[in-house]
PDB file of N, CA, C and O in Angstrom, chain B, residues numbered from 101:
ATOM      1  N   MET B 101      58.300 101.066 155.843  1.00  0.00           N
ATOM      2  CA  MET B 101      58.447 102.114 154.882  1.00  0.00           C
ATOM      3  C   MET B 101      57.223 102.975 155.261  1.00  0.00           C
ATOM      4  O   MET B 101      56.065 102.585 155.407  1.00  0.00           O
ATOM      5  N   SER B 102      57.706 104.198 155.389  1.00  0.00           N
ATOM      6  CA  SER B 102      56.543 105.312 155.800  1.00  0.00           C
ATOM      7  C   SER B 102      55.713 105.456 154.754  1.00  0.00           C
ATOM      8  O   SER B 102      55.991 105.283 153.567  1.00  0.00           O
ATOM      9  N   ALA B 103      54.247 105.916 155.424  1.00  0.00           N
ATOM     10  CA  ALA B 103      53.557 106.495 154.175  1.00  0.00           C
ATOM     11  C   ALA B 103      53.903 107.414 153.369  1.00  0.00           C
ATOM     12  O   ALA B 103      53.709 107.210 152.171  1.00  0.00           O
ATOM     13  N   ALA B 104      54.473 108.601 153.778  1.00  0.00           N
ATOM     14  CA  ALA B 104      55.207 109.292 152.537  1.00  0.00           C
ATOM     15  C   ALA B 104      56.004 108.735 151.468  1.00  0.00           C
ATOM     16  O   ALA B 104      55.849 108.965 150.269  1.00  0.00           O
ATOM     17  N   VAL B 105      57.077 107.802 152.126  1.00  0.00           N
ATOM     18  CA  VAL B 105      58.015 106.917 151.156  1.00  0.00           C
ATOM     19  C   VAL B 105      57.047 106.539 150.033  1.00  0.00           C
ATOM     20  O   VAL B 105      57.158 106.965 148.884  1.00  0.00           O
ATOM     21  N   GLU B 106      56.035 105.659 150.478  1.00  0.00           N
ATOM     22  CA  GLU B 106      55.250 105.046 149.697  1.00  0.00           C
ATOM     23  C   GLU B 106      54.726 106.027 148.640  1.00  0.00           C
ATOM     24  O   GLU B 106      55.060 106.084 147.456  1.00  0.00           O
ATOM     25  N   HIS B 107      53.739 106.872 149.372  1.00  0.00           N
ATOM     26  CA  HIS B 107      53.337 107.815 148.267  1.00  0.00           C
ATOM     27  C   HIS B 107      53.692 108.161 147.295  1.00  0.00           C
ATOM     28  O   HIS B 107      52.934 108.272 146.331  1.00  0.00           O
ATOM     29  N   GLN B 108      55.352 108.522 147.246  1.00  0.00           N
ATOM     30  CA  GLN B 108      56.714 108.998 146.787  1.00  0.00           C
ATOM     31  C   GLN B 108      56.768 107.948 145.714  1.00  0.00           C
ATOM     32  O   GLN B 108      56.947 108.278 144.542  1.00  0.00           O
ATOM     33  N   ILE B 109      56.605 106.579 146.108  1.00  0.00           N
ATOM     34  CA  ILE B 109      57.097 105.391 145.139  1.00  0.00           C
ATOM     35  C   ILE B 109      55.868 105.469 144.084  1.00  0.00           C
ATOM     36  O   ILE B 109      56.146 105.350 142.891  1.00  0.00           O
ATOM     37  N   HIS B 110      54.712 105.636 144.421  1.00  0.00           N
ATOM     38  CA  HIS B 110      53.748 105.445 143.331  1.00  0.00           C
ATOM     39  C   HIS B 110      53.386 106.756 142.542  1.00  0.00           C
ATOM     40  O   HIS B 110      52.965 106.887 141.393  1.00  0.00           O
ATOM     41  N   SER B 111      53.622 107.509 143.324  1.00  0.00           N
ATOM     42  CA  SER B 111      53.225 108.834 142.113  1.00  0.00           C
ATOM     43  C   SER B 111      54.497 108.966 141.063  1.00  0.00           C
ATOM     44  O   SER B 111      54.249 109.160 139.873  1.00  0.00           O
ATOM     45  N   ASN B 112      55.508 108.887 141.404  1.00  0.00           N
ATOM     46  CA  ASN B 112      56.499 109.098 140.182  1.00  0.00           C
ATOM     47  C   ASN B 112      57.968 107.844 140.520  1.00  0.00           C
ATOM     48  O   ASN B 112      58.711 107.891 141.500  1.00  0.00           O
ATOM     49  N   PRO B 113      58.026 106.841 139.403  1.00  0.00           N
ATOM     50  CA  PRO B 113      58.914 105.973 140.017  1.00  0.00           C
ATOM     51  C   PRO B 113      59.967 106.516 139.992  1.00  0.00           C
ATOM     52  O   PRO B 113      60.602 106.100 140.962  1.00  0.00           O
ATOM     53  N   VAL B 114      60.685 107.401 139.293  1.00  0.00           N
ATOM     54  CA  VAL B 114      62.017 107.820 139.698  1.00  0.00           C
ATOM     55  C   VAL B 114      62.552 108.681 140.824  1.00  0.00           C
ATOM     56  O   VAL B 114      63.733 108.782 141.157  1.00  0.00           O
ATOM     57  N   GLU B 115      61.423 109.335 141.403  1.00  0.00           N
ATOM     58  CA  GLU B 115      61.138 109.917 143.013  1.00  0.00           C
ATOM     59  C   GLU B 115      61.120 109.176 143.735  1.00  0.00           C
ATOM     60  O   GLU B 115      61.728 109.333 144.793  1.00  0.00           O
ATOM     61  N   GLY B 116      60.210 107.735 143.387  1.00  0.00           N
ATOM     62  CA  GLY B 116      60.471 106.787 144.516  1.00  0.00           C
ATOM     63  C   GLY B 116      61.143 106.165 144.550  1.00  0.00           C
ATOM     64  O   GLY B 116      61.009 105.411 145.515  1.00  0.00           O
ATOM     65  N   GLU B 117      62.198 105.919 143.795  1.00  0.00           N
ATOM     66  CA  GLU B 117      63.607 104.941 143.985  1.00  0.00           C
ATOM     67  C   GLU B 117      64.532 105.824 144.648  1.00  0.00           C
ATOM     68  O   GLU B 117      65.372 105.382 145.433  1.00  0.00           O
ATOM     69  N   VAL B 118      64.415 107.164 144.350  1.00  0.00           N
ATOM     70  CA  VAL B 118      65.429 108.152 144.921  1.00  0.00           C
ATOM     71  C   VAL B 118      64.923 107.978 146.705  1.00  0.00           C
ATOM     72  O   VAL B 118      65.714 107.615 147.576  1.00  0.00           O
ATOM     73  N   ALA B 119      64.068 108.181 146.858  1.00  0.00           N
ATOM     74  CA  ALA B 119      63.008 108.054 148.247  1.00  0.00           C
ATOM     75  C   ALA B 119      63.436 106.967 148.799  1.00  0.00           C
ATOM     76  O   ALA B 119      63.808 107.097 149.965  1.00  0.00           O
ATOM     77  N   GLU B 120      63.524 105.669 148.220  1.00  0.00           N
ATOM     78  CA  GLU B 120      64.023 104.261 148.523  1.00  0.00           C
ATOM     79  C   GLU B 120      65.180 104.079 148.756  1.00  0.00           C
ATOM     80  O   GLU B 120      65.472 103.398 149.739  1.00  0.00           O
ATOM     81  N   VAL B 121      66.320 104.693 147.831  1.00  0.00           N
ATOM     82  CA  VAL B 121      67.386 104.680 148.469  1.00  0.00           C
ATOM     83  C   VAL B 121      67.730 105.671 149.422  1.00  0.00           C
ATOM     84  O   VAL B 121      68.475 105.260 150.311  1.00  0.00           O
ATOM     85  N   VAL B 122      67.394 106.871 149.485  1.00  0.00           N
ATOM     86  CA  VAL B 122      67.852 107.295 150.891  1.00  0.00           C
ATOM     87  C   VAL B 122      67.023 106.921 152.199  1.00  0.00           C
ATOM     88  O   VAL B 122      67.367 107.144 153.360  1.00  0.00           O
ATOM     89  N   ALA B 123      66.037 106.401 151.827  1.00  0.00           N
ATOM     90  CA  ALA B 123      65.442 105.690 153.026  1.00  0.00           C
ATOM     91  C   ALA B 123      66.228 104.425 153.585  1.00  0.00           C
ATOM     92  O   ALA B 123      66.214 104.106 154.774  1.00  0.00           O
ATOM     93  N   TYR B 124      66.730 103.927 152.854  1.00  0.00           N
ATOM     94  CA  TYR B 124      67.384 102.612 152.783  1.00  0.00           C
ATOM     95  C   TYR B 124      68.894 103.219 153.900  1.00  0.00           C
ATOM     96  O   TYR B 124      69.456 102.646 154.833  1.00  0.00           O
ATOM     97  N   HIS B 125      69.101 104.358 153.370  1.00  0.00           N
ATOM     98  CA  HIS B 125      70.326 104.454 154.281  1.00  0.00           C
ATOM     99  C   HIS B 125      69.992 105.713 155.563  1.00  0.00           C
ATOM    100  O   HIS B 125      70.811 106.532 155.980  1.00  0.00           O
ATOM    101  N   GLY B 126      69.130 105.620 155.827  1.00  0.00           N
ATOM    102  CA  GLY B 126      68.450 106.586 156.957  1.00  0.00           C
ATOM    103  C   GLY B 126      68.241 107.997 156.775  1.00  0.00           C
ATOM    104  O   GLY B 126      68.278 108.828 157.682  1.00  0.00           O
ATOM    105  N   GLY B 127      68.023 108.225 155.575  1.00  0.00           N
ATOM    106  CA  GLY B 127      68.160 109.878 155.486  1.00  0.00           C
ATOM    107  C   GLY B 127      69.584 110.265 155.128  1.00  0.00           C
ATOM    108  O   GLY B 127      69.667 111.431 154.742  1.00  0.00           O
ATOM    109  N   ASP B 128      70.497 109.724 155.150  1.00  0.00           N
ATOM    110  CA  ASP B 128      71.948 109.987 154.898  1.00  0.00           C
ATOM    111  C   ASP B 128      72.364 109.693 153.669  1.00  0.00           C
ATOM    112  O   ASP B 128      72.827 108.615 153.294  1.00  0.00           O
ATOM    113  N   MET B 129      72.084 111.281 152.645  1.00  0.00           N
ATOM    114  CA  MET B 129      72.105 111.490 151.425  1.00  0.00           C
ATOM    115  C   MET B 129      73.559 111.171 150.978  1.00  0.00           C
ATOM    116  O   MET B 129      73.795 110.566 149.933  1.00  0.00           O
ATOM    117  N   GLN B 130      74.567 111.636 151.874  1.00  0.00           N
ATOM    118  CA  GLN B 130      76.025 111.133 151.146  1.00  0.00           C
ATOM    119  C   GLN B 130      76.228 109.259 151.351  1.00  0.00           C
ATOM    120  O   GLN B 130      76.675 108.622 150.397  1.00  0.00           O
ATOM    121  N   ALA B 131      75.955 108.741 152.295  1.00  0.00           N
ATOM    122  CA  ALA B 131      75.940 107.321 152.093  1.00  0.00           C
ATOM    123  C   ALA B 131      74.853 106.678 151.129  1.00  0.00           C
ATOM    124  O   ALA B 131      74.731 105.490 150.828  1.00  0.00           O
ATOM    125  N   ALA B 132      74.143 107.699 150.747  1.00  0.00           N
ATOM    126  CA  ALA B 132      73.635 106.739 149.479  1.00  0.00           C
ATOM    127  C   ALA B 132      74.034 107.217 148.285  1.00  0.00           C
ATOM    128  O   ALA B 132      73.694 106.508 147.337  1.00  0.00           O
ATOM    129  N   ILE B 133      74.681 108.245 148.006  1.00  0.00           N
ATOM    130  CA  ILE B 133      75.451 108.901 146.624  1.00  0.00           C
ATOM    131  C   ILE B 133      76.518 107.895 146.473  1.00  0.00           C
ATOM    132  O   ILE B 133      76.613 107.216 145.450  1.00  0.00           O
ATOM    133  N   GLY B 134      77.683 107.738 147.921  1.00  0.00           N
ATOM    134  CA  GLY B 134      78.430 106.708 147.706  1.00  0.00           C
ATOM    135  C   GLY B 134      78.045 105.423 147.305  1.00  0.00           C
ATOM    136  O   GLY B 134      78.783 104.697 146.638  1.00  0.00           O
ATOM    137  N   THR B 135      76.838 105.084 147.708  1.00  0.00           N
ATOM    138  CA  THR B 135      76.535 103.416 147.221  1.00  0.00           C
ATOM    139  C   THR B 135      76.020 103.463 145.977  1.00  0.00           C
ATOM    140  O   THR B 135      76.153 102.440 145.306  1.00  0.00           O
ATOM    141  N   LEU B 136      75.418 104.465 145.453  1.00  0.00           N
ATOM    142  CA  LEU B 136      75.356 104.344 144.180  1.00  0.00           C
ATOM    143  C   LEU B 136      76.636 104.676 143.088  1.00  0.00           C
ATOM    144  O   LEU B 136      76.692 104.307 141.915  1.00  0.00           O
ATOM    145  N   LEU B 137      77.602 105.454 143.808  1.00  0.00           N
ATOM    146  CA  LEU B 137      78.962 105.676 142.985  1.00  0.00           C
ATOM    147  C   LEU B 137      79.390 103.837 142.750  1.00  0.00           C
ATOM    148  O   LEU B 137      79.492 103.107 141.764  1.00  0.00           O
ATOM    149  N   ASP B 138      79.538 103.665 144.129  1.00  0.00           N
ATOM    150  CA  ASP B 138      79.891 102.061 144.644  1.00  0.00           C
ATOM    151  C   ASP B 138      79.536 101.175 143.197  1.00  0.00           C
ATOM    152  O   ASP B 138      80.361 100.433 142.664  1.00  0.00           O
ATOM    153  N   ASP B 139      78.318 101.378 142.743  1.00  0.00           N
ATOM    154  CA  ASP B 139      77.393 100.485 142.085  1.00  0.00           C
ATOM    155  C   ASP B 139      77.767 101.125 140.535  1.00  0.00           C
ATOM    156  O   ASP B 139      77.455 100.467 139.542  1.00  0.00           O
ATOM    157  N   ILE B 140      78.459 102.456 140.393  1.00  0.00           N
ATOM    158  CA  ILE B 140      78.657 102.388 139.272  1.00  0.00           C
ATOM    159  C   ILE B 140      80.242 101.713 138.568  1.00  0.00           C
ATOM    160  O   ILE B 140      80.558 101.225 137.483  1.00  0.00           O
ATOM    161  N   ARG B 141      80.900 101.989 139.763  1.00  0.00           N
ATOM    162  CA  ARG B 141      82.410 101.449 139.485  1.00  0.00           C
ATOM    163  C   ARG B 141      82.278 100.079 139.627  1.00  0.00           C
ATOM    164  O   ARG B 141      83.345  99.466 139.629  1.00  0.00           O
ATOM    165  N   HIS B 142      81.053  99.291 139.771  1.00  0.00           N
ATOM    166  CA  HIS B 142      81.164  97.698 139.795  1.00  0.00           C
ATOM    167  C   HIS B 142      80.424  97.340 138.415  1.00  0.00           C
ATOM    168  O   HIS B 142      80.709  96.393 137.680  1.00  0.00           O
ATOM    169  N   LEU B 143      79.558  98.159 138.245  1.00  0.00           N
ATOM    170  CA  LEU B 143      79.137  98.015 136.874  1.00  0.00           C
ATOM    171  C   LEU B 143      80.098  98.445 135.632  1.00  0.00           C
ATOM    172  O   LEU B 143      79.789  98.142 134.480  1.00  0.00           O
ATOM    173  N   ARG B 144      81.097  99.058 135.890  1.00  0.00           N
ATOM    174  CA  ARG B 144      81.748  99.758 134.808  1.00  0.00           C
ATOM    175  C   ARG B 144      82.914  98.092 134.510  1.00  0.00           C
ATOM    176  O   ARG B 144      83.263  97.521 133.476  1.00  0.00           O
ATOM    177  N   LYS B 145      83.131  97.878 135.673  1.00  0.00           N
ATOM    178  CA  LYS B 145      83.884  96.759 135.797  1.00  0.00           C
ATOM    179  C   LYS B 145      83.631  95.380 134.749  1.00  0.00           C
ATOM    180  O   LYS B 145      84.269  94.744 133.910  1.00  0.00           O
ATOM    181  N   GLN B 146      82.117  95.371 135.458  1.00  0.00           N
ATOM    182  CA  GLN B 146      81.429  94.184 134.676  1.00  0.00           C
ATOM    183  C   GLN B 146      81.226  94.488 133.323  1.00  0.00           C
ATOM    184  O   GLN B 146      81.405  93.635 132.455  1.00  0.00           O
ATOM    185  N   LEU B 147      80.883  95.582 133.082  1.00  0.00           N
ATOM    186  CA  LEU B 147      80.894  95.865 130.934  1.00  0.00           C
ATOM    187  C   LEU B 147      82.357  95.457 130.317  1.00  0.00           C
ATOM    188  O   LEU B 147      82.647  94.818 129.305  1.00  0.00           O
ATOM    189  N   ALA B 148      83.302  96.184 131.497  1.00  0.00           N
ATOM    190  CA  ALA B 148      84.529  95.873 130.585  1.00  0.00           C
ATOM    191  C   ALA B 148      84.936  94.521 130.522  1.00  0.00           C
ATOM    192  O   ALA B 148      85.364  94.039 129.473  1.00  0.00           O
ATOM    193  N   LEU B 149      84.818  93.770 131.743  1.00  0.00           N
ATOM    194  CA  LEU B 149      85.077  92.161 131.432  1.00  0.00           C
ATOM    195  C   LEU B 149      84.290  91.413 130.350  1.00  0.00           C
ATOM    196  O   LEU B 149      84.742  90.508 129.648  1.00  0.00           O
ATOM    197  N   ALA B 150      82.872  91.988 130.309  1.00  0.00           N
ATOM    198  CA  ALA B 150      81.949  91.499 128.915  1.00  0.00           C
ATOM    199  C   ALA B 150      82.263  91.811 127.736  1.00  0.00           C
ATOM    200  O   ALA B 150      82.082  91.094 126.752  1.00  0.00           O
ATOM    201  N   GLU B 151      82.877  93.168 127.744  1.00  0.00           N
ATOM    202  CA  GLU B 151      83.214  93.575 126.327  1.00  0.00           C
ATOM    203  C   GLU B 151      84.480  92.449 126.100  1.00  0.00           C
ATOM    204  O   GLU B 151      84.509  91.771 125.073  1.00  0.00           O
ATOM    205  N   GLY B 152      85.579  92.310 127.219  1.00  0.00           N
ATOM    206  CA  GLY B 152      86.564  91.507 126.712  1.00  0.00           C
ATOM    207  C   GLY B 152      86.221  90.225 126.301  1.00  0.00           C
ATOM    208  O   GLY B 152      86.921  89.759 125.402  1.00  0.00           O
ATOM    209  N   ALA B 153      85.352  89.564 126.720  1.00  0.00           N
ATOM    210  CA  ALA B 153      84.753  88.205 126.541  1.00  0.00           C
ATOM    211  C   ALA B 153      84.041  88.146 125.176  1.00  0.00           C
ATOM    212  O   ALA B 153      84.304  87.189 124.446  1.00  0.00           O
ATOM    213  N   MET B 154      83.384  88.846 124.868  1.00  0.00           N
ATOM    214  CA  MET B 154      82.654  89.137 123.495  1.00  0.00           C
ATOM    215  C   MET B 154      83.252  89.219 122.224  1.00  0.00           C
ATOM    216  O   MET B 154      84.037  90.108 121.893  1.00  0.00           O
ATOM    217  N   SER B 155      82.833  88.178 121.431  1.00  0.00           N
ATOM    218  CA  SER B 155      83.770  88.548 120.135  1.00  0.00           C
ATOM    219  C   SER B 155      83.169  89.575 119.373  1.00  0.00           C
ATOM    220  O   SER B 155      82.004  89.866 119.642  1.00  0.00           O
ATOM    221  N   SER B 156      83.949  90.365 118.182  1.00  0.00           N
ATOM    222  CA  SER B 156      83.278  91.586 117.515  1.00  0.00           C
ATOM    223  C   SER B 156      82.299  90.736 116.620  1.00  0.00           C
ATOM    224  O   SER B 156      81.313  91.424 116.357  1.00  0.00           O
ATOM    225  N   GLY B 157      82.229  89.506 116.073  1.00  0.00           N
ATOM    226  CA  GLY B 157      81.219  88.904 115.158  1.00  0.00           C
ATOM    227  C   GLY B 157      79.888  88.458 116.115  1.00  0.00           C
ATOM    228  O   GLY B 157      78.772  88.328 115.612  1.00  0.00           O
ATOM    229  N   MET B 158      80.125  88.263 117.421  1.00  0.00           N
ATOM    230  CA  MET B 158      79.124  88.155 117.932  1.00  0.00           C
ATOM    231  C   MET B 158      78.164  89.649 118.138  1.00  0.00           C
ATOM    232  O   MET B 158      76.937  89.579 118.052  1.00  0.00           O
ATOM    233  N   THR B 159      78.809  90.879 118.393  1.00  0.00           N
ATOM    234  CA  THR B 159      78.245  91.911 118.166  1.00  0.00           C
ATOM    235  C   THR B 159      78.189  92.615 116.809  1.00  0.00           C
ATOM    236  O   THR B 159      77.789  93.780 116.815  1.00  0.00           O
ATOM    237  N   ARG B 160      78.506  92.107 115.755  1.00  0.00           N
ATOM    238  CA  ARG B 160      78.507  92.952 114.423  1.00  0.00           C
ATOM    239  C   ARG B 160      79.248  94.667 114.767  1.00  0.00           C
ATOM    240  O   ARG B 160      78.857  95.784 114.430  1.00  0.00           O
ATOM    241  N   GLY B 161      80.478  94.203 115.593  1.00  0.00           N
ATOM    242  CA  GLY B 161      80.830  95.556 115.491  1.00  0.00           C
ATOM    243  C   GLY B 161      80.462  96.484 116.587  1.00  0.00           C
ATOM    244  O   GLY B 161      81.103  97.532 116.663  1.00  0.00           O
ATOM    245  N   TRP B 162      79.702  96.294 117.282  1.00  0.00           N
ATOM    246  CA  TRP B 162      79.135  97.139 118.308  1.00  0.00           C
ATOM    247  C   TRP B 162      79.732  96.816 119.671  1.00  0.00           C
ATOM    248  O   TRP B 162      79.560  95.799 120.343  1.00  0.00           O
ATOM    249  N   ARG B 163      80.463  97.880 119.938  1.00  0.00           N
ATOM    250  CA  ARG B 163      81.196  98.169 121.184  1.00  0.00           C
ATOM    251  C   ARG B 163      80.317  98.783 122.751  1.00  0.00           C
ATOM    252  O   ARG B 163      79.169  99.124 122.462  1.00  0.00           O
ATOM    253  N   PRO B 164      80.482  98.878 123.518  1.00  0.00           N
ATOM    254  CA  PRO B 164      79.648  99.104 124.791  1.00  0.00           C
ATOM    255  C   PRO B 164      80.534 100.715 124.815  1.00  0.00           C
ATOM    256  O   PRO B 164      81.667 101.016 124.439  1.00  0.00           O
ATOM    257  N   SER B 165      79.342 101.576 125.482  1.00  0.00           N
ATOM    258  CA  SER B 165      79.620 103.022 125.618  1.00  0.00           C
ATOM    259  C   SER B 165      79.745 102.908 127.414  1.00  0.00           C
ATOM    260  O   SER B 165      78.786 102.541 128.093  1.00  0.00           O
ATOM    261  N   TYR B 166      80.642 103.162 127.812  1.00  0.00           N
ATOM    262  CA  TYR B 166      80.780 103.493 129.252  1.00  0.00           C
ATOM    263  C   TYR B 166      80.266 104.811 129.687  1.00  0.00           C
ATOM    264  O   TYR B 166      79.905 104.967 130.854  1.00  0.00           O
ATOM    265  N   ASP B 167      80.208 105.836 128.759  1.00  0.00           N
ATOM    266  CA  ASP B 167      79.313 107.164 129.028  1.00  0.00           C
ATOM    267  C   ASP B 167      78.147 107.318 128.587  1.00  0.00           C
ATOM    268  O   ASP B 167      77.753 106.445 127.813  1.00  0.00           O
ATOM    269  N   ARG B 168      77.150 108.532 128.940  1.00  0.00           N
ATOM    270  CA  ARG B 168      75.937 108.740 128.206  1.00  0.00           C
ATOM    271  C   ARG B 168      76.258 109.445 127.436  1.00  0.00           C
ATOM    272  O   ARG B 168      77.019 110.312 127.865  1.00  0.00           O
ATOM    273  N   GLU B 169      75.984 109.508 126.225  1.00  0.00           N
ATOM    274  CA  GLU B 169      75.894 110.285 124.998  1.00  0.00           C
ATOM    275  C   GLU B 169      74.658 111.026 125.072  1.00  0.00           C
ATOM    276  O   GLU B 169      74.331 111.774 124.150  1.00  0.00           O
TER     277      GLU B 169
END
């Protein structure tokens, strides 16, 4: 990891995560965004599976939200 990327990681955690993702993909922003979108799709599927397996008594009526509110 380069010193510039390491500095970004420690100065601002969110910027550090962004720098880490982009660095992992060799600076290719489209590849980085594509990977993140794949992760979102996977997590949404996992959330749907968990929702189907939960009883409403276990969650006291709470339902997961798939979008930010």
